[in-house]
C-alpha positions as CSV (number, residue, x, y, z in Angstrom):
1,M,-8.7,3.2,5.5
2,E,-5.8,2.4,4.0
3,A,-4.2,5.6,3.8
4,A,-4.5,5.9,7.5
5,R,-2.6,2.7,8.0
6,Y,0.2,3.9,5.7
7,A,0.3,7.0,7.4
8,A,0.5,5.6,10.8
9,L,3.2,3.5,9.2
10,K,5.6,6.0,8.6
11,L,5.2,8.0,11.4
12,E,6.4,4.3,13.5
13,L,9.6,3.9,10.1
14,A,10.2,7.6,10.5
15,H,13.3,7.3,13.1
16,L,15.1,4.5,10.4
17,L,15.1,7.1,7.9
18,G,18.0,8.5,9.0
19,T,19.7,5.4,10.4
20,D,18.9,2.2,8.1
21,R,16.9,3.2,5.4
22,P,17.0,-0.5,3.9
23,Q,15.2,-1.7,7.0
24,Y,12.9,1.5,6.3
25,G,12.1,0.6,3.2
26,A,11.5,-3.5,3.4
27,R,8.7,-2.7,6.3
28,K,7.1,0.5,4.3
29,S,7.0,-2.1,1.4
30,T,5.1,-5.3,3.2
31,L,2.3,-3.1,4.0
32,V,2.6,-2.0,0.2
33,Q,2.2,-5.0,-1.1
34,D,-0.5,-6.3,1.2
35,L,-2.5,-3.0,0.3
36,L,-1.8,-3.6,-3.6
37,A,-2.9,-7.4,-2.8
38,Q,-6.4,-6.7,-0.9
39,A,-6.6,-3.8,-4.2
40,R,-6.2,-6.2,-6.6
41,A,-8.7,-8.9,-5.1
42,G,-11.1,-6.6,-4.6
43,A,-11.1,-5.5,-8.3
44,A,-11.1,-9.4,-9.5
45,N,-14.6,-9.3,-7.6
46,Q,-16.1,-6.4,-9.2
47,P,-18.0,-6.4,-12.8
48,A,-16.1,-5.2,-15.8
49,A,-16.0,-1.7,-16.2
50,V,-17.9,-0.1,-19.0
51,T,-15.8,2.5,-21.2
52,A,-17.5,5.1,-23.0
53,G,-17.8,3.8,-27.1
54,A,-17.6,0.7,-26.1
């Protein structure tokens, strides 16, 4: 699901690549930060992983 959101945003912003790369990066960064926050929140709610040899 997140990959689809990222891909859709990249397509939406593609026109900025040649004219306004800082805006392209800023708008893409907003989504990336949101996705990272969601991933971190999800990881915080997961039990600790058991590693081999531990």
